[in-house]
LUMSE-248380 format. One record per atom (N, C-alpha, C): x, y, z. Coordinates in steps of 0.2 Angstrom, whole numbers, plus 5000, padded with zeros to 4 digits. Layout:
% residues N
XYZ
...
//
This chain:
% residues 647
515151794976
514751764972
514651704969
515351684967
515451624966
515251574973
515451584979
515351554984
514451544983
514051574984
513251594982
513051534979
513351554972
513051514967
513251414967
513851434971
513951344972
513551334977
513451384982
512751354988
512251334982
511851384979
511351374975
511251314972
511751284968
511651224966
511851144971
512051174975
512151114980
511351104984
511251154986
510351154988
510051124985
509851144978
509451104973
509551054972
510251024972
510550954969
510250904977
510350954983
510050924989
509350884990
508950934989
508250944988
507950884981
508350894977
508050814972
508350774975
508850764977
508850684978
508650654986
508350734990
507750724996
507250684993
507050734988
506350704985
506350634981
506950614978
506950544976
507050504981
507250514984
507450484992
506850444995
506550514998
506050494999
505550484996
505350484989
504750424985
504750344988
505250314989
504950254993
504450244999
504550305002
503950295009
503550285006
503350335001
502650334999
502250244997
502750214994
502650144991
502550114998
502950125002
502950075009
502350115012
502350155014
501750195019
501050155014
500950135007
500250135004
500250055006
500950015007
500849945007
500549915014
501149975020
500849955026
500049965027
499650015023
498950025025
498549985022
498849945015
498549885015
498549815019
499049805024
499049755027
498949775034
498549825037
498249835042
498649875048
499249885043
499949925050
499849985049
499450015052
499450075052
499850115054
500050095059
500750155064
501450145059
501250085057
502050095051
502150135046
501350145043
501050175037
501050245039
500850265046
501050355049
501750355047
502250315050
503050335051
503350355043
502950325037
503050325030
502850385028
502250415031
501750455026
502050515028
502450525038
502750565038
503250595035
503650545034
504250555030
504050605023
503550595019
503250625014
503150715016
502950705021
502850775024
503350825025
503650785029
504350825031
504950845025
504950795018
505150805012
504850865008
504050865009
503550895006
503550884998
503350794999
503450764992
502850734992
502150764988
501550754988
501250764995
501450834998
501050815006
500150805005
499850834999
499150804999
498950745001
499350694997
499150634997
499450615003
500150625006
499950605014
499650645021
499350675019
499050715022
498350685025
498150675017
497350625016
497550535019
498150525020
498250445021
498350455029
498550515032
498750505039
498150525043
497850565038
496950585043
496650505044
496650455038
496450405040
496750365043
497250355042
497550305049
497550315056
497550395056
497450415064
496650385065
496250395060
495550395062
495550315063
495850245058
495850195062
496150175067
496750195071
496850185077
496450245081
495850275079
495350315085
495850365089
496350415084
496750445087
496450525085
495750525086
495450595083
495850665082
496150695089
496450745089
497150745083
497350695084
498050705078
497550685070
497050675069
496750665063
496550725061
496450765064
496050845063
496250855061
497050885061
497650925058
497850915051
497650845051
498050825042
497250845040
496650835041
496050865037
496050935037
496250965040
496151045041
496551065035
497151005034
497751045029
497451035021
496950985021
496750975013
495950985012
495750985017
495051005018
494551035015
494951095011
494751165007
494851135001
495151105000
495451084991
494951074988
495051094981
494451084977
494551014972
495150994974
495150934972
495150864976
495050874983
494850834987
494150774986
494150704984
493750664986
493250684990
492550714990
492050724992
491950685000
492150605000
492050565003
492650575010
492950615010
493250665016
493050705019
492450725018
491850765021
491650735026
491550645024
491050625028
491550605034
492250595030
492750565039
492950625042
493050685039
493350725045
492650735049
491850765046
491450745050
491550695056
491450625052
491750565059
492250595062
492850625063
493450645067
493150695072
492650745067
492650805073
491950785080
491550725076
490950705079
491350655084
492050635082
492250565088
492550625094
492750685093
493350715096
492750765099
492150755099
491550795104
491450865100
491650885096
491450945090
490950935088
490250915089
489650915085
489250935079
489350995083
489151075077
489651085072
490351055072
490751075067
490851015061
490450965066
490450895063
489750895057
489250925059
488450945057
488750975050
489051015051
489051075046
489551025040
490150985043
490250945036
490150885034
489450865038
488950815035
488450825032
488350905032
487950935027
488150925020
488750955019
489150975014
489350895009
489350845015
489550785012
488850745009
488250785010
487750735011
487550755002
487650835003
487350854995
487650834990
488350784990
488750774986
488450674986
488150654990
488050594991
487450564996
486950594992
486250584997
485950524999
486350454994
485850394996
486750355001
486950395003
487550355005
487450335015
487150265015
487050265021
487450255029
488050265026
488450245032
488550305037
488150355037
488050395041
487450395046
487050345044
486550325048
486850275051
487350245049
487650145053
488050195057
488450235056
488850265062
488650295069
487950345065
487550355072
487250295074
487150255072
486550195075
487250165079
487850115078
488350095081
488950125084
488950165080
489550235083
490150165083
490350145077
491150105075
491150135071
491550185070
491750215065
492350185062
492750155066
493450115063
493050075057
492550015060
492049985054
491850025049
491750075050
491150105044
491950145039
492350165042
493050175036
493350145033
493350045038
493649995034
493149985030
492449985029
492149945024
491949995020
492050055020
491950105014
492550075009
492950025010
493650025005
493849965004
493549915007
493949835006
493149815007
493649755001
493049694997
493249644999
492849604998
492949514999
492449464994
492649414993
492049364990
492149314992
491749284994
491749194998
491349164990
491549094993
491249034990
491248974994
490848944993
491048854998
491248824992
491948764998
492448714995
491948674994
492448624987
492148574986
491948534990
492348514997
492548454998
491948465007
491648515006
490948525012
490548455013
490348435017
490048375019
489348385021
488748355022
488148355020
488248365031
488848365033
488748345043
489148435043
489548415048
489848505048
490748495048
490848545042
491648565042
491948635044
492348645047
492748695049
493248715050
493448785053
494448775057
494948755051
494748785045
495348785042
496048815042
496448775041
497248795043
497848765037
498048815032
498248795026
499048785026
499448735025
500248725025
500448685021
500748725017
501248685012
500748655005
500248695003
499848655000
499148625001
499248595007
498848555011
498348595015
497748585015
497348595019
496948555027
497048585030
496848555037
496148565042
495848515043
495148555045
494748505049
494348525052
493748465056
493248465055
493048395054
492348375051
492248335055
491348325054
491148265057
490748225052
491148225046
490648195039
490848105042
490248065040
490048015042
490647985039
490947915040
491447865036
491647835043
492347815042
492347745046
492347745054
492147725056
491947725066
491547785067
491147805061
490547855063
489947825068
490047775069
489247735074
489147785079
489647815080
489747825088
489547925085
488947955087
488548025085
488848045092
488848115091
488648155097
488048205099
487648195105
486948195105
486648255104
487148305103
487048375104
486648375097
486848365090
486748365085
486648295081
486748265084
486748175083
487048175075
487648195076
488148205070
488848145072
489348135068
489948085071
490348145075
490848135077
490948165083
491748205077
491748255080
492248295074
492948275075
493348245068
493948235069
494448275063
495148295064
495648315060
495648285053
495748315048
495748315039
496048325035
496548295030
496948335027
496548345019
496748395017
496548395009
496948435005
497048404999
497548454993
497148504992
497448564993
497148614992
496748634986
497348634981
497148674974
496848604970
496648564972
496448504970
495848474968
495448504967
494748474966
494448394967
494848374965
494748294964
495148254970
495548284974
495748274981
495148254986
495248204989
494748164994
494948175001
494548205005
494948225014
494948145015
495648155018
495748105023
495948115030
495848075035
496048085041
496748125043
497048135048
497648135050
497948055053
498348045050
498647975053
498947985061
498847935066
499247945072
498647955077
498647945081
498347955089
498148015091
498048075083
497848125088
497048115086
496648095081
495948115081
495848015086
495248035090
494947985095
494147995094
493947955098
493147935099
492948005101
493148065103
492848145104
492948185099
492848245101
493148285096
493648315095
494048325089
494648375090
494548415082
494748455083
494548525081
495148585080
495248635075
495648695075
496348665077
496648655073
497348615072
497748705069
498248705072
498848755068
499548725069
500048745064
500648715065
501248755068
501548735071
502048775074
502648735074
503248755078
503948725079
504048745086
504348675087
504648675094
505348715096
505548705101
506348745103
506848695098
506948645096
507248615089
507248625083
506848655082
506448695076
505848635072
505848585077
505448535074
504848545072
504448515068
503748535066
503048505073
502848545074
502248535080
501648565078
501048525080
500348575080
499948575086
499648615084
499248625091
498648595090
498148575094
497348575091
497148555097
496348565098
495548555103
495548495101
495448475109
495048415109
494848415114
493948385115
493648405121
493848365126
493748375133
493948345139
493448285140
493848225142
493548165145
493748135148
493448075154
493948045157
493747955153
494147945153
493947855151
493647805155
493647835161
493347775166
492447795166
492647875165
491747875164
491447875159
491747835154
491447825149
490647775150
490247785145
489647775148
489347795153
489547835154
489247895160
489047945159
489047975154
488948045153
489348085148
490048065149
490548075147
490248125140
489848095134
489848135131
489448225132
489248195137
488848285139
489448325142
490048305143
490648345144
491048385139
490948435139
491048495130
491748525134
491948525140
492648585139
493148545135
493448605133
494148585129
494648605132
495248565128
495948575129
496348565125
496948615124
497348625120
497948565119
498148505116
498448455115
499048495108
499748465110
500048465104
500248405104
500848395097
500848315094
501448355090
501948285088
502348285085
502248225080
502748225075
502648185068
503248135069
503048075070
503548005070
503347975066
503947935062
503647885054
502947895050
502947965052
502248005046
501748005049
501547975058
501047975058
501248035065
500548085067
500448135073
500448075079
500948105082
500948075091
500748125095
500148115099
500048175104
500648165109
500948245112
501548215116
501348275122
500748315123
500848365127
500148365128
500048365137
499248405138
499548475141
499248515137
499748615139
499448615147
499848655149
499748665158
499248715159
498948745151
498648795152
497948765153
497848715152
496948655151
497048665158
496348645159
495848645164
495448595165
495148565170
494548525171
493848535171
494048615172
493548635177
493148695172
493448735165
493448755161
493648735153
493548795148
493848755143
494548805140
494748765136
495448825132
495448785127
495448835122
495348795117
495448835109
495448815104
495748875097
496148895097
496748875096
497448875099
497448915091
497848975093
498148995085
498949025088
499349015082
500049055086
500449095081
500649155084
501149215081
501549195077
501549235070
502149235066
502949205067
503149225072
503849225075
503749175079
503249125081
503249085090
503449085092
503249145094
503349155102
502749175106
502249165103
501549175107
501149125106
500549105109
500149065109
499449085110
499049105106
498449145107
497849075107
497349095110
496749035112
496149055115
495549015116
494949065117
494949005122
494449025130
494349015136
493949045139
493349015143
492949045149
493149025153
493849045157
494249035163
493849085165
493849065175
493649135178
493949195177
493649255180
493949305179
493949355171
493749325169
493749355161
493049405160
493049435154
492449485153
491849465150
491749385150
491149385145
491249285145
490549275140
490549205139
491349165139
491649185134
492249155130
492649235129
493249215130
493649275129
494449255125
494549285124
495349285118
495749285123
496349245125
496949255130
497549235125
498249235128
498849235125
499149215131
499849175128
500149145133
500849145129
501549175131
502049165127
502249085128
502449075123
502949015122
503749005124
503848975128
504548985131
505048955125
505648975126
506248945122
506248885121
506148845125
506148765126
505348725126
504948765123
504048755121
503548755126
503648765133
503348785137
502848855136
502348835138
501648875138
501748915144
501848985144
501849035149
500849025153
501049105158
500449095161
500049145157
499349125159
498949175150
498649225154
498549275149
498449355150
497849355143
497249385146
496649415144
496849465139
496649465134
496849515128
496549585128
495949575131
495849665135
495149665134
494949725138
494049745135
493949765129
494549785125
494549825118
494149765113
494449695115
494549645111
493849595114
493849585120
493449535124
492749575125
492249565127
491549585127
491149545131
490449565136
490249525138
490049465136
490149455129
489949395125
490449355123
490349335117
490749275115
491549285110
492049295112
492649305107
492949225106
493249205100
493249155099
493949145093
494149085092
494349075084
494949125084
495349145088
495749195085
496449165080
496649225077
496849205071
497449255070
498049275069
498649295068
498949305061
498949345058
499349345052
499949355049
500349365045
500849395041
501149465045
500649505047
500949565049
500749575058
500549505059
500549515068
499849535069
499449535065
498649575068
498149515069
497749535073
497449485078
496749495075
496449425071
495949425069
495549365075
494849365074
494449335080
493749345076
493049285081
492749295080
492249325084
491549365085
491449385092
490649385092
490049385094
489349395096
489449455099
489849495102
489749545108
490049595104
490249605099
490449665097
489849675092
489649755089
488949745085
489249725078
488749685073
488949645071
488349635065
488449585059
487949585056
487249515056
487549485062
487249445064
487549405069
487549355069
487849315079
488549305078
488749265077
489749265077
489749315072
490349365070
490749395066
491449395067
491649405060
492249395061
492549465061
493149485065
493349565066
493949545066
494349625067
495049635067
495349675072
495849675075
495949725081
496649755076
496449835081
496749885078
497249915083
497849935082
498249945087
498550015085
498750035091
499150105091
499850115091
500150175093
500950185091
501350135098
501050125102
501350075106
501150015105
500749975101
500449925100
499949895103
499749955108
498949935112
498349925107
497849865109
497349885105
496949935106
496749965102
496350035103
495750015100
495349965095
494949955091
494849885087
494249895086
494349815082
493849845077
493849805069
493449815063
493049765061
492449775061
491949715059
492249725050
492449655048
492549645042
492049655037
491449655039
490949655034
490749605030
490149615026
490049575022
490349565016
490349515013
490149445013
490549415017
490949415020
491349395026
490949385032
490449425032
490149405038
489349385035
488849375039
488249355036
487649355043
487149365042
486749335049
486649295052
487149245052
487349175053
487949175057
488249125060
488749125064
489549135057
489649165059
490649145057
491249175059
491549105058
492149105061
492549075058
493149045062
493749035060
494149055054
494149105054
494449155049
495249125049
495649115044
496249075041
496449125034
496949175035
497249205028
498049185026
497949185019
498749155016
499349205019
499749215017
500449255019
500149325014
499949305007
499749355003
499149405004
498949385010
498349415011
497849425007
497649395002
497349384996
496649324998
496949264997
496649224998
496649195006
496049175007
495949125013
495349085015
495149065022
494649025025
494049065029
493549045028
493049055034
492548995034
492249015041
491848955042
491248975044
490648955042
489948975044
489348935043
488848945047
488248895044
487948965041
488048985037
487349045035
487048985031
486549025029
486148985025
486248965017
485948905014
486348895008
486648845008
487148845014
487848765015
487548725014
488048685015
487848585014
487548555019
488048565024
488148555031
487948605036
488048555043
487948635048
488448675048
488848655050
489548715048
489848695039
490048745035
490248755030
491048785031
491448755025
491948815024
491948845018
492048915018
492048935012
493148985011
492848995004
493749015002
493449085002
493749125003
493849194999
494449214997
493949274992
494749314990
494549394991
495149414995
495049484997
495049524990
494849584990
494949614981
495449644983
496249654980
496649704984
496649744982
497049784983
497049874982
497549854974
497049894971
497249914964
497749974962
498149994960
498750034954
498750024949
499050084949
499350094939
499950134942
500350074935
501350094937
501350114932
501950144928
502550124922
503050164924
503150174917
503950224918
503850244913
503850324913
503950404909
504650384906
504850364897
505250394895
505350444889
505950444888
506250504883
505750494876
505650504873
505350494865
505950484861
506350504862
507050524857
507450494856
507750454865
508250414866
507850344870
507350364872
507050284875
507450294881
507650344885
507950334892
507450364899
507550314903
507050344907
507150404908
506650454911
506650534914
506450524922
506850544925
506750564933
506350624933
506050624940
505750694942
505150714936
504750694934
504250704929
503650684939
503350734935
502550754940
501950704938
501750654939
501550624936
500650634942
500050654938
499650664941
499050614938
498650604945
498150534941
497550594944
497150584938
496350614938
495850574937
495250574941
494750544940
494250584934
494350564927
493850584922
493250594922
492950574929
492150594930
492050644933
492450654937
492350714943
492950774940
493450754937
494150784938
494450784943
494450754950
494850764954
495350724953
495950764958
496550744958
496350684962
496850594961
496850574963
497250564970
498050574965
498450564966
499150604962
499650624966
500250644962
500950614964
501350594958
501850564961
502450594956
502950594959
503650624957
503950544953
504050534947
504650464945
505250474951
505550424950
506050404952
506750424946
507250374950
507750384944
507750324937
507150284939
507250244934
506550264929
506550334930
505650334927
505150304931
505150284934
504550234939
503950274941
503450264942
502750274946
502350244946
501950254952
501250194954
501050234958
500350224956
499750254963
499250194963
498950214970
498450184971
497650214968
497350154965
496650174962
495950134964
495450184962
494750134962
494650094957
494250034959
493850004956
493350014950
493050024946
492450054942
492350114942
493050134938
493250204936
493450224931
493450304929
493750314921
494450354924
495250354923
495650404925
495950414918
496150474919
496650524913
497350504920
497950484915
498550484920
499050534914
499250604919
499450654915
500250674918
500750674913
501350694915
501850744912
501950764917
502450824914
502950844917
503550884911
504150874916
504350944911
504950984915
505151044914
505351054907
505750994906
505950984899
505750954893
505050934895
504450894891
504050914892
503550934885
502950954887
502550894888
501850914894
501450854896
501050774890
501050754891
500850694889
499950644893
499550624891
499250604896
498750534893
498850484895
498750414895
497850414897
497350364895
496650364898
496650284898
496250274905
495950204905
495450184910
495250144909
494750154916
494850064918
494550064924
494549984928
493749954930
493449954924
492749944924
492649864924
492949844921
492849764918
493449714920
493949754926
494449734928
494349674931
494749604930
494749544935
494849564941
494349544947
494549554954
495249554956
495549504953
496349474954
496849534951
496549554946
497149604944
497149664949
497949664951
498149714956
498349774953
498749774945
499349804942
499049834937
498849894934
498849904929
499549964926
499749914921
500349964917
500350024912
500450074915
500350104907
500850154907
501450134902
501950184901
501750244898
502350304898
502050354896
502750384892
502750424886
503250434883
503250504883
503750544883
503650614882
504250624877
503950694874
504550694870
504750774872
505550774872
505650844873
505650924870
505650964873
505551024870
506151014865
506351074861
506551094856
507151154860
507251154864
507451224869
508151174871
508751204867
509351164872
509351194879
509251254879
509351274887
509051254893
508451224891
508051194894
508251124897
508551094892
508551014891
509351014893
509751074893
510351054896
510451094903
509651124907
509851164910
510351204912
510251254906
510951284906
510851344907
511351384912
511351444916
511851484910
511751554912
512051594906
512551604907
512851604900
513551594899
514051664897
514551674905
515051744905
515451744900
515651804898
516251834894
516451884898
517251894899
517351964901
517352004896
517352074900
517252124896
517852144890
517552124884
517852154879
518252104876
518252024880
518651974879
517951904875
518351874873
517951804868
518451724871
518751754877
519051674879
518451654884
518251584884
517951534889
518351544895
517851574900
518051574907
517851504910
518151494917
517951424918
517251414923
516951474923
516351474924
515751454918
515951474912
515751474906
515851414904
516551384903
516851304903
516251244905
515951244913
515451224916
514751214912
514651284909
513951274905
514051254899
514551274896
514651224888
514851134889
515151124896
514951054896
514351024897
513851054898
513351044900
513151024891
513151064886
512951054882
513251004878
513750984879
514450954875
514050874877
513850864887
513450794888
512850804885
512450844884
511850824880
511750814871
512350854869
512550824863
512750754860
512950744864
513550674865
513250614870
512950614873
512750574875
511950564876
511550624878
510850614880
510450614875
510850654869
510350664861
510950664857
511250614855
512050614851
511750644843
511050624841
511050654835
510750734833
510850764839
510550814839
510850874835
510650904830
511050954828
510751044828
511151084828
510951144831
511251194828
511251254826
511751314825
511851364832
512151384833
512751434838
512551504834
512351524840
512151614837
512651634844
512851704843
513151764848
512851824850
512651864853
512251914853
512551974859
512652004856
512852074861
512252124863
512552184867
511952234871
512052274867
511552324866
511452384861
512152444862
512652414866
513252464867
513752474863
513952524860
514352524856
514252514848
514752504844
514452514835
514252444835
513852424828
513952394825
514652354822
515252384819
515752344819
515952314825
515952354830
516352324837
515852264839
515252274839
514952204842
514952144836
514952174830
515052114827
515552084826
516252114827
516652074830
516752034836
516452064840
516652034847
516051984847
515551974845
515151924845
515351864840
515651884834
515851824831
516351784835
516851834837
517251804841
517051764844
516551764851
516651724854
516051674852
515551684847
515151634843
515751564843
516351604839
516951564837
517151524843
517351554847
517651544854
517251464857
516651484858
516051414858
516251374853
516051404848
515951334843
516651284844
517151294844
517951264845
517851244851
517451264856
517551234863
517351184862
516751174859
516151124860
516251064854
516651074850
517051044845
517750984846
518151024851
518751004853
518350964858
517950964863
517650934869
517350864864
517050864861
516750794858
516250794853
515750854852
515350884849
515550874840
515050814838
515350814831
515550874826
515750874820
515850954818
515050954813
514850914810
514350904806
513650914810
513750914818
513150924822
513251004825
513551044819
513651124822
513451164815
512951164812
512951194805
513151254803
513151304810
513551344809
513551384813
514051454814
514251484822
514251554819
513951564822
513751654818
513851724823
514051764823
513951824829
513451874825
512951894828
512351934827
512451994828
512952024832
513152094836
512652104841
512252164841
511652204843
511152194837
511252154831
510752184827
509952134831
510052074834
509152044836
509252054844
509152104846
508852124853
508452084857
508652044864
508052034866
507352054868
507652134869
507052194871
507152234867
506752284869
506652334868
507352384867
507952374872
508552424874
508852434867
509052504868
509352524860
509952574861
509852584871
510552614871
510752614879
511152634880
511352624890
511052684894
510652724891
510252774895
509652744893
509352714890
508552684890
508552634894
509152594895
509152514899
509352524906
509052484910
509252454915
509952404915
510352394919
510852344918
510752284917
510252264922
509752204921
509452174914
509352234909
508952234903
509352214896
510052254899
510752264895
510852184897
511052164901
511252124901
510752034899
510252044897
509851994895
510051994886
510152034885
510452054878
511052014875
511452004881
512351984878
512151884881
512151864875
511551794875
512151764871
512051694871
512351624866
511751604866
511351604858
511051554858
511251474855
510851424854
510951374852
510351344851
509951374844
509351324840
509451264838
508951224840
509051154837
508751144830
509051104825
508851114818
508651034819
508850984823
508550924824
508650884829
508250854831
508550804838
508750734838
508550714830
508450654830
508250624822
508850574819
508850584812
509450594808
509350614801
510250614798
510250704799
510750714800
510750764802
511050824793
510650854793
510650914787
511450924786
511550934779
512150934775
512351004778
512951014780
513351074782
513651104775
513551084770
513751124763
513151164762
//
């Protein structure tokens, strides 16, 4: 029996620790999801499934992750696990239908599309999917939002291709100024040069880069990197031209090459014409991976899939550039792909007029599977993309702020630079504390409800610090309910309608008042005495130690009474003496181990006078019913404040 009890205690302890230990997996999974790192997110959500911690939420996220990496077969079981839940958002009917449709199960897909339409009659996404077949873009654009506005330093000529570093923006511009008497025959604008301007200073005036980077022909698409000595270098694009052919149509030669430059005495000096360049085709628009080990670029070299393709090449330890590798048919089409950019998570962004989009060139992001293979692309949607050319995507490491270039209607010049702000994921977070001692409460079940529909959005278990966090939507009304076995539930209400777009977190702390039940608060098991004895047994001492801890550490102002009861077997005199003796032994144990005398108002044995149930004698009661009457009670008189007098 003892071994069984110990095993049970250990099992409960292990399960609790596992739940608490796995809680960070949800936070990590949500973080990776927001960063397009769906494979990493899948690994974290799988941990939630294995630990049975918030499994419904994990299944929802896993289903969506697998949709986004186009693994429809793996998405479907996760949908099946949750799709009949009454609290599931109806949006998942649509997503489930899309997964079934893409997996060839069209009849079943139609069933769920019809169910979805009952709740969402005006949703245009169904038509969009059936029109272009790009499920990934449809799913992505159902939850992501950007806002764009033109920068203050745009000129009446062309400005594009931003790169930001240490508070300075670098970009290409054909703005008129010094040495602008020569113009490019194609659009009668000055030739492009590289400029720099302070990023957050509206009064800053763009100025050309110093050194020999800028020439009388085109320069654009600058990106920073480091060389093998860890010195700063830049790569940039320059159009191909021959000094000796000047005056003989050189300006009609528009092939591009990538050059590198290093800084000497405060000026940039060109030091290398990359070996991947050619006089017979273009190589341009450089981008460097975050680890500085790979160079991405655009080229129309022979052997590609279309007009211009995205390529990459390894950057060797000593700065040399390896052989070009085509990024493949998932990225490249019969059309033109150009202006690659790699974000801090290693995700590829690029512009294309070959993938289904909103206009001419649109900005896309690549999606990778578990092996790192690119399996699909996402159209970033409006307003990043318009019905004109949208290109030159650059994002800061925060994933919120960045820049694009576009020749959309309403601009100032031919091409203009726009800054964007990605509407970040919104979350509600807070700490759940005890209303008496103000200490954090772990293992509290926090449930997020949509007030309008009553739908359960998420369910979280607080960690050892009482912390909870859940991602939520904007322009909604929410109720957050917290409940713990030892604390009655409490709810807080809020809405997200008028939040500034930059708000990422809503703080909502919750205070729970404890139940006035010592057995629950102390997680007390039954206290046993040997037959006809009142001595405190070792197993009873372990339980009473819980009472001591509760009354001296958790709630040091708690005041109780102590009552002992017996079963109905035997005379009143016998049971009165026995229960009184057991009450006294319990009282003395608590006082001896630190409970203040004044915090136990009285101790008393009631014998068999206050039965817990209907039992009156041994013949009419089962052993289990008799056992229930042999008990020790600790009624709470007060839990906080001045203790009543013992006199």
